[in-house]
TORKOL-4160 file (C-alpha; in steps of 0.2 Angstrom, whole numbers, padded with zeros to 4 digits, m for minus):
225
<pt num="1" X="0236" Y="0075" Z="m0167"/>
<pt num="2" X="0223" Y="0069" Z="m0151"/>
<pt num="3" X="0227" Y="0046" Z="m0152"/>
<pt num="4" X="0215" Y="0041" Z="m0141"/>
<pt num="5" X="0197" Y="0053" Z="m0145"/>
<pt num="6" X="0197" Y="0042" Z="m0161"/>
<pt num="7" X="0203" Y="0025" Z="m0156"/>
<pt num="8" X="0189" Y="0025" Z="m0143"/>
<pt num="9" X="0175" Y="0031" Z="m0154"/>
<pt num="10" X="0182" Y="0018" Z="m0165"/>
<pt num="11" X="0181" Y="0006" Z="m0152"/>
<pt num="12" X="0162" Y="0012" Z="m0148"/>
<pt num="13" X="0157" Y="0008" Z="m0164"/>
<pt num="14" X="0166" Y="m0006" Z="m0166"/>
<pt num="15" X="0155" Y="m0012" Z="m0147"/>
<pt num="16" X="0141" Y="m0007" Z="m0154"/>
<pt num="17" X="0142" Y="m0016" Z="m0172"/>
<pt num="18" X="0148" Y="m0034" Z="m0163"/>
<pt num="19" X="0135" Y="m0032" Z="m0149"/>
<pt num="20" X="0121" Y="m0028" Z="m0163"/>
<pt num="21" X="0110" Y="m0043" Z="m0160"/>
<pt num="22" X="0110" Y="m0041" Z="m0143"/>
<pt num="23" X="0105" Y="m0023" Z="m0142"/>
<pt num="24" X="0092" Y="m0026" Z="m0154"/>
<pt num="25" X="0084" Y="m0037" Z="m0141"/>
<pt num="26" X="0083" Y="m0020" Z="m0133"/>
<pt num="27" X="0077" Y="m0009" Z="m0145"/>
<pt num="28" X="0069" Y="m0020" Z="m0155"/>
<pt num="29" X="0051" Y="m0011" Z="m0152"/>
<pt num="30" X="0058" Y="0006" Z="m0154"/>
<pt num="31" X="0070" Y="0005" Z="m0170"/>
<pt num="32" X="0058" Y="0012" Z="m0184"/>
<pt num="33" X="0058" Y="0028" Z="m0170"/>
<pt num="34" X="0077" Y="0026" Z="m0168"/>
<pt num="35" X="0076" Y="0024" Z="m0187"/>
<pt num="36" X="0065" Y="0040" Z="m0190"/>
<pt num="37" X="0076" Y="0051" Z="m0175"/>
<pt num="38" X="0092" Y="0047" Z="m0182"/>
<pt num="39" X="0084" Y="0052" Z="m0201"/>
<pt num="40" X="0079" Y="0068" Z="m0193"/>
<pt num="41" X="0098" Y="0071" Z="m0184"/>
<pt num="42" X="0109" Y="0066" Z="m0200"/>
<pt num="43" X="0098" Y="0079" Z="m0211"/>
<pt num="44" X="0101" Y="0092" Z="m0199"/>
<pt num="45" X="0118" Y="0088" Z="m0200"/>
<pt num="46" X="0120" Y="0087" Z="m0217"/>
<pt num="47" X="0111" Y="0100" Z="m0222"/>
<pt num="48" X="0117" Y="0111" Z="m0207"/>
<pt num="49" X="0137" Y="0105" Z="m0207"/>
<pt num="50" X="0143" Y="0093" Z="m0218"/>
<pt num="51" X="0136" Y="0100" Z="m0233"/>
<pt num="52" X="0145" Y="0117" Z="m0231"/>
<pt num="53" X="0161" Y="0110" Z="m0227"/>
<pt num="54" X="0163" Y="0099" Z="m0240"/>
<pt num="55" X="0156" Y="0113" Z="m0252"/>
<pt num="56" X="0169" Y="0125" Z="m0244"/>
<pt num="57" X="0184" Y="0114" Z="m0248"/>
<pt num="58" X="0178" Y="0105" Z="m0266"/>
<pt num="59" X="0193" Y="0101" Z="m0277"/>
<pt num="60" X="0181" Y="0097" Z="m0292"/>
<pt num="61" X="0172" Y="0110" Z="m0302"/>
<pt num="62" X="0156" Y="0103" Z="m0299"/>
<pt num="63" X="0154" Y="0109" Z="m0280"/>
<pt num="64" X="0143" Y="0092" Z="m0274"/>
<pt num="65" X="0150" Y="0079" Z="m0286"/>
<pt num="66" X="0158" Y="0068" Z="m0273"/>
<pt num="67" X="0138" Y="0068" Z="m0261"/>
<pt num="68" X="0132" Y="0061" Z="m0277"/>
<pt num="69" X="0144" Y="0048" Z="m0281"/>
<pt num="70" X="0142" Y="0042" Z="m0263"/>
<pt num="71" X="0122" Y="0042" Z="m0266"/>
<pt num="72" X="0123" Y="0034" Z="m0282"/>
<pt num="73" X="0135" Y="0022" Z="m0278"/>
<pt num="74" X="0123" Y="0013" Z="m0263"/>
<pt num="75" X="0111" Y="0014" Z="m0276"/>
<pt num="76" X="0118" Y="0005" Z="m0287"/>
<pt num="77" X="0128" Y="m0007" Z="m0276"/>
<pt num="78" X="0108" Y="m0013" Z="m0267"/>
<pt num="79" X="0102" Y="m0015" Z="m0285"/>
<pt num="80" X="0113" Y="m0031" Z="m0287"/>
<pt num="81" X="0115" Y="m0034" Z="m0268"/>
<pt num="82" X="0098" Y="m0034" Z="m0260"/>
<pt num="83" X="0081" Y="m0043" Z="m0264"/>
<pt num="84" X="0064" Y="m0035" Z="m0260"/>
<pt num="85" X="0054" Y="m0052" Z="m0264"/>
<pt num="86" X="0050" Y="m0057" Z="m0247"/>
<pt num="87" X="0060" Y="m0045" Z="m0236"/>
<pt num="88" X="0063" Y="m0027" Z="m0242"/>
<pt num="89" X="0082" Y="m0027" Z="m0239"/>
<pt num="90" X="0084" Y="m0049" Z="m0236"/>
<pt num="91" X="0104" Y="m0050" Z="m0243"/>
<pt num="92" X="0105" Y="m0063" Z="m0259"/>
<pt num="93" X="0114" Y="m0075" Z="m0253"/>
<pt num="94" X="0126" Y="m0075" Z="m0266"/>
<pt num="95" X="0130" Y="m0057" Z="m0265"/>
<pt num="96" X="0133" Y="m0060" Z="m0243"/>
<pt num="97" X="0155" Y="m0058" Z="m0250"/>
<pt num="98" X="0150" Y="m0042" Z="m0259"/>
<pt num="99" X="0139" Y="m0036" Z="m0244"/>
<pt num="100" X="0152" Y="m0039" Z="m0231"/>
<pt num="101" X="0165" Y="m0031" Z="m0241"/>
<pt num="102" X="0153" Y="m0015" Z="m0243"/>
<pt num="103" X="0149" Y="m0013" Z="m0224"/>
<pt num="104" X="0169" Y="m0014" Z="m0221"/>
<pt num="105" X="0173" Y="m0001" Z="m0233"/>
<pt num="106" X="0162" Y="0009" Z="m0228"/>
<pt num="107" X="0166" Y="0008" Z="m0209"/>
<pt num="108" X="0186" Y="0008" Z="m0213"/>
<pt num="109" X="0182" Y="0027" Z="m0223"/>
<pt num="110" X="0173" Y="0030" Z="m0207"/>
<pt num="111" X="0188" Y="0028" Z="m0193"/>
<pt num="112" X="0199" Y="0038" Z="m0206"/>
<pt num="113" X="0186" Y="0052" Z="m0205"/>
<pt num="114" X="0184" Y="0053" Z="m0188"/>
<pt num="115" X="0203" Y="0055" Z="m0187"/>
<pt num="116" X="0205" Y="0067" Z="m0199"/>
<pt num="117" X="0190" Y="0078" Z="m0190"/>
<pt num="118" X="0197" Y="0074" Z="m0173"/>
<pt num="119" X="0212" Y="0083" Z="m0178"/>
<pt num="120" X="0204" Y="0098" Z="m0183"/>
<pt num="121" X="0190" Y="0101" Z="m0167"/>
<pt num="122" X="0179" Y="0092" Z="m0154"/>
<pt num="123" X="0163" Y="0099" Z="m0160"/>
<pt num="124" X="0166" Y="0092" Z="m0179"/>
<pt num="125" X="0171" Y="0074" Z="m0175"/>
<pt num="126" X="0155" Y="0074" Z="m0162"/>
<pt num="127" X="0142" Y="0079" Z="m0173"/>
<pt num="128" X="0149" Y="0067" Z="m0186"/>
<pt num="129" X="0152" Y="0053" Z="m0175"/>
<pt num="130" X="0135" Y="0054" Z="m0166"/>
<pt num="131" X="0125" Y="0049" Z="m0184"/>
<pt num="132" X="0136" Y="0035" Z="m0187"/>
<pt num="133" X="0134" Y="0028" Z="m0169"/>
<pt num="134" X="0115" Y="0028" Z="m0170"/>
<pt num="135" X="0115" Y="0022" Z="m0190"/>
<pt num="136" X="0127" Y="0011" Z="m0181"/>
<pt num="137" X="0113" Y="0003" Z="m0171"/>
<pt num="138" X="0097" Y="0004" Z="m0185"/>
<pt num="139" X="0103" Y="0003" Z="m0203"/>
<pt num="140" X="0105" Y="m0009" Z="m0217"/>
<pt num="141" X="0125" Y="m0005" Z="m0215"/>
<pt num="142" X="0126" Y="m0012" Z="m0198"/>
<pt num="143" X="0136" Y="m0028" Z="m0199"/>
<pt num="144" X="0118" Y="m0039" Z="m0190"/>
<pt num="145" X="0112" Y="m0038" Z="m0206"/>
<pt num="146" X="0127" Y="m0049" Z="m0215"/>
<pt num="147" X="0122" Y="m0064" Z="m0220"/>
<pt num="148" X="0119" Y="m0080" Z="m0204"/>
<pt num="149" X="0132" Y="m0091" Z="m0212"/>
<pt num="150" X="0147" Y="m0075" Z="m0214"/>
<pt num="151" X="0142" Y="m0069" Z="m0193"/>
<pt num="152" X="0146" Y="m0089" Z="m0187"/>
<pt num="153" X="0165" Y="m0085" Z="m0194"/>
<pt num="154" X="0170" Y="m0076" Z="m0177"/>
<pt num="155" X="0185" Y="m0068" Z="m0189"/>
<pt num="156" X="0176" Y="m0060" Z="m0201"/>
<pt num="157" X="0162" Y="m0052" Z="m0188"/>
<pt num="158" X="0179" Y="m0045" Z="m0179"/>
<pt num="159" X="0185" Y="m0039" Z="m0195"/>
<pt num="160" X="0169" Y="m0032" Z="m0201"/>
<pt num="161" X="0164" Y="m0024" Z="m0184"/>
<pt num="162" X="0178" Y="m0013" Z="m0179"/>
<pt num="163" X="0182" Y="m0009" Z="m0197"/>
<pt num="164" X="0183" Y="0009" Z="m0192"/>
<pt num="165" X="0195" Y="0006" Z="m0178"/>
<pt num="166" X="0205" Y="m0002" Z="m0193"/>
<pt num="167" X="0202" Y="0015" Z="m0203"/>
<pt num="168" X="0210" Y="0025" Z="m0187"/>
<pt num="169" X="0225" Y="0017" Z="m0186"/>
<pt num="170" X="0228" Y="0018" Z="m0205"/>
<pt num="171" X="0227" Y="0034" Z="m0203"/>
<pt num="172" X="0239" Y="0038" Z="m0193"/>
<pt num="173" X="0251" Y="0027" Z="m0202"/>
<pt num="174" X="0245" Y="0034" Z="m0218"/>
<pt num="175" X="0247" Y="0052" Z="m0222"/>
<pt num="176" X="0231" Y="0055" Z="m0231"/>
<pt num="177" X="0230" Y="0067" Z="m0243"/>
<pt num="178" X="0216" Y="0082" Z="m0235"/>
<pt num="179" X="0209" Y="0084" Z="m0252"/>
<pt num="180" X="0206" Y="0066" Z="m0253"/>
<pt num="181" X="0199" Y="0064" Z="m0236"/>
<pt num="182" X="0187" Y="0078" Z="m0240"/>
<pt num="183" X="0182" Y="0069" Z="m0256"/>
<pt num="184" X="0175" Y="0055" Z="m0244"/>
<pt num="185" X="0167" Y="0065" Z="m0232"/>
<pt num="186" X="0158" Y="0070" Z="m0246"/>
<pt num="187" X="0155" Y="0051" Z="m0250"/>
<pt num="188" X="0150" Y="0050" Z="m0234"/>
<pt num="189" X="0136" Y="0062" Z="m0233"/>
<pt num="190" X="0128" Y="0055" Z="m0248"/>
<pt num="191" X="0127" Y="0037" Z="m0241"/>
<pt num="192" X="0121" Y="0047" Z="m0228"/>
<pt num="193" X="0108" Y="0054" Z="m0238"/>
<pt num="194" X="0102" Y="0035" Z="m0246"/>
<pt num="195" X="0103" Y="0028" Z="m0230"/>
<pt num="196" X="0091" Y="0039" Z="m0224"/>
<pt num="197" X="0079" Y="0039" Z="m0236"/>
<pt num="198" X="0081" Y="0019" Z="m0241"/>
<pt num="199" X="0079" Y="0016" Z="m0220"/>
<pt num="200" X="0070" Y="0027" Z="m0210"/>
<pt num="201" X="0060" Y="0040" Z="m0223"/>
<pt num="202" X="0052" Y="0022" Z="m0231"/>
<pt num="203" X="0032" Y="0030" Z="m0229"/>
<pt num="204" X="0026" Y="0013" Z="m0221"/>
<pt num="205" X="0040" Y="0015" Z="m0206"/>
<pt num="206" X="0040" Y="0034" Z="m0203"/>
<pt num="207" X="0038" Y="0041" Z="m0187"/>
<pt num="208" X="0036" Y="0059" Z="m0187"/>
<pt num="209" X="0040" Y="0060" Z="m0169"/>
<pt num="210" X="0054" Y="0054" Z="m0172"/>
<pt num="211" X="0061" Y="0064" Z="m0186"/>
<pt num="212" X="0055" Y="0080" Z="m0177"/>
<pt num="213" X="0064" Y="0073" Z="m0161"/>
<pt num="214" X="0081" Y="0070" Z="m0171"/>
<pt num="215" X="0081" Y="0090" Z="m0180"/>
<pt num="216" X="0078" Y="0096" Z="m0163"/>
<pt num="217" X="0091" Y="0088" Z="m0153"/>
<pt num="218" X="0104" Y="0093" Z="m0164"/>
<pt num="219" X="0099" Y="0111" Z="m0165"/>
<pt num="220" X="0098" Y="0110" Z="m0148"/>
<pt num="221" X="0117" Y="0103" Z="m0147"/>
<pt num="222" X="0123" Y="0114" Z="m0160"/>
<pt num="223" X="0115" Y="0129" Z="m0149"/>
<pt num="224" X="0124" Y="0123" Z="m0135"/>
<pt num="225" X="0143" Y="0119" Z="m0144"/>
């Protein structure tokens, strides 16, 4: 297995997380456009590549069970962790630790899947990595969305930021069963779709040009690959 590709990809996600506030200063005016682009790219990846992949490697009698689980779990967690009284998606203070665990666990799984897909083909890991990277910069599971009090604790910020790299390292230390990894791929796929609906397709924010650009970019990319 190629060692350096997953490590590089995990590190790049970590740096985007860690310097998220600085990046946001530069792209803040284009956040909605980028979120819509990310939505188009992610939805295209989900339906054209991820969904067929998980269905053909399903280990349950219900083909899309884990996709449903990923979508549903984020919805349920959001109902407890977030409040929408004034600011959409503002983290409840009493659940800031839960949000930190959620962000870290999600990206540890991302790191595990990057290593798993990198062992298969460069095309697979690239198509998975790109929507993850874009979401890292603009979505509600970015580290910069954590409670400010948590971000002030450097150790927690470092761990949460580079948790994808932790997942990569775990995959080299532990031989995870293929069945588990395909199941986790389905869960992440469901999470992708929930994030798209939550962050990018809110009718108050949607940018059709960005969405269609994301779809077009994905189609061009797979044509080139």
